[in-house]
N, C-alpha and C positions, 0 to 999 in steps of 0.2 A: 504493500500500500504506500509506504513512504517513498519508494523509488519510482512510483507511477504517477504521471500527471492526471489530474481529475478528468481532463478532456480526453484522455486515452482510455478511460475505464469503459467497460461494456455497459450500455444503457439498460436500466431495469424497466421492463415493459409492464409488469404486473406485480405490485407490491403486496406482500402477505402481512397479516396482522402482527406476526412475530418477527418480521424483519427489523434489523437494528440500525439506528442512526447514531453516529458519534455526536456528542454535545459537550460544550465546554461549561463546566460549573465554575463560574468566576469566584464564588464565595469560598470554594475549596481549592481553587487553582488546579483543577484536575479535569481530565477528559473522561466523561462517563458515557453511558449508552442509554438510548430510549427506543422502545419499540414503536413501530408505525401505529399500532392500536392505541397505545397510551398517549402518543403525540396528539392524535385527533380527538381522543375521548376526554382528556383531562386538561383542556385549555383553560388556564387560570384567569385569563383576562378577556376583555372584549376584543372582537376581531373587526378590523376595518378593511373594506375593499375599496381601493382608491381613496382612502381616508386615514390620515396618520393619527388622528385623535378620535377614535370612535365614540359616539354618544350613546350607543346601545350595545347589547351583547353581540349583535351583528349589524354593522352599519355599512350599507352599500351606497356608493356615490357615483353618479355618472358625471355630473358637473359639481365642482367644489363650491357649494353654495351655503352649507351650514344653516339651514332654514330655522331650526328650532332646538333649543336645549330641552324642550319637553319630550324629545324622542327618548330620553333616558327612562321614561315611564313605561316604555314598551321594549320587548326583547329584540325586535327587529325594526330597523329604520331604513327606509329606501327614499332617496331624494334625487331630484333632477330638476333643472330649471324649466324644462319643456314638457317632458312626458314621464313623470314618476309613476311607476306601476309595477305590477307583477304579471307575467305572461304565462298562460297555461296552454299547452298545445299537445294534441294527441292525434291518433289515426282518425280517418273519416268516420263520422257518426259515433264518436266516442262520447263520454260524459265528462263534465268538469264539476268538481265539488270543492267547496270551502266548508270545513267542518268546525263546529264549536263544541268542545266537550267539557266534561267535568270529571271528578274522581269516580263517578258511578256510571257514566255513559260517554262513549267516545263520539257519538253523533247526537248529542243533546239538541244541537241546532245545525242546520245545513242550508247553504245556498247551493242549489243543484241546477246545472245547465245541461239539457239534452240537445246535442248537436243535431240529432236525426230529425227533430221537428222544430228546432230553434225555439225552445220553450224554457223559461226560467221557472223554478218553483222554490218556495221557502218551506223548510220542513223542520219538525220537532220530533226527535226520536224516530226518524224515518217516515213519519206521517206527513203528507202534504197539507200545509195550512193555507197556502195561497199560491196561485200560478199567474205568471206574467206571460201572456201569449199575444200581446198587442203592443203598440207603440208606447214607450215610456214618456216621461215628461207630461203626464196628465192628458195627452190627446187620445182619442178613441181610434180604434182600427178603422180603416177606410171601408166603405160599403163596396162589396164586390157582386157582380152579376152572376147568376147561376141559371142554366137552362136544362141541366141534366143531373142525374143522381150525383150526390156529393156527400162526403163524410166531413162533418164540421169539426172545428177545433175551438177551444175556449176563446171568447172575445170576438168571434165571427159576427159580422153584420152583413146579411145576405139579401140581395135584391133578387127574389125568386120570380122568374119569368116563365109561366106555364103556357103562354100564348105562342111562343116561338117553336117549341118542340113537344108540347103536350105535357101531361101530368108526369111528375117525377118525385123522387124521394130525397129528403135531406136526413141523413143519419146522424144522431147525436153522438158525442164522444163516448167511448166505452168505459173510460176511467176518469170521470170528471172530479174536480176538487170542489169542496164547498165554496159557493160564491161564483163559480164559473157561469158565464152568461153566453147565450146565443140569441141573436136578434134576426127576425125574418120579416120581410115586407113584400106584399103582393105588388111587384113593380109594374105589372101589365094589367092590373085589375081583372084577373082572369081565373082566380081560384074557384069561382062558382062554375065555370065551364070545364076547366081542367084542374082537378084538385091537387093540392100539395100534401104529401104525406111526410110527417115527421116521425122517423123510426126511433124508438126509445133505446135501442141497443143494449138491452138488459136492465136498464134502470126504469123506474116508474115515471109517469107523467101525470101530474095532479093526483098522485097517490094510486093511480091505476096501472095495471100491467097490460097496457094496450098502446099501440101506436096512435098518434094523433093525425087525423085527416082534416085539413082546413078547407072548408067549402064556401067561405064567405069572401066575396071580392073586396078588394081594398083593405084587407086585414093586415095589420102590423102588430106583431107580438114579440115578446121577449120570453125567454125561458131561463130561469135561474136555478142552479142545482143546490138543493138543500141538504139531502143526505140519502143514504140507501133506503131508509125507512119511508121518507116522503117523496124522494125522487126530484124530478124537475117541477118547479112551480111556474105557472104562466102569469106573466104580467102583460097588460095590454098597452102598446106603445102609441097607437094612432087610431083615430076615427071613433073612439069610444066604443069599441066592439066588446060585447059581453062574452066571456069565455064560454058560456052556455050556448052561444050561437055558432061556435066553431064547428 
């Protein structure tokens, strides 16, 4: 070792936990050894990435801005002048999760993103509490025209046109969360001539285990999911239509 330049040594391609590194103990003026495992498991100080004086246990800096000393209240601090953030990436149609746990549950709270249908959900102990499947910032999802069979998703606002291609079916989501809404409007004033069927997809509608057939023209309704016990509840959006007339 003493007769070989460091640059001439063979490169280590895969370190094992028990591999040894030499380290100088300045207090004892002696060279000692440390294993790879202990080096990374027992770091006694905060670590800074592009930061000489880390303000948290892990302080990652893209631009040296030092925004806040309050970062010492959190174990991880990420800062940048333009786009501070954390990026999660996976294979096509994977899921992304941020979990909040405690000493009794690793998933006491979750922010859950399903790439396959571009849907966010907020969960407690694995149970969906709310779903975001529409534009954020308070705006509603745009109305979209439908002229043929369609399986809806939470937040849909559908302009159902049965005049163009005749009667068809809108199928409700198979696994709705409490508070999910679907809105449907007779865009061609033709539900009396060509009916629209709302298929319940395993959940009740107005407490009944039957699909809903809308036969009144100019009807505009909303459906809000309550629970498996009560199913979808109907609210009337337009024209003062009584649900008993549907």
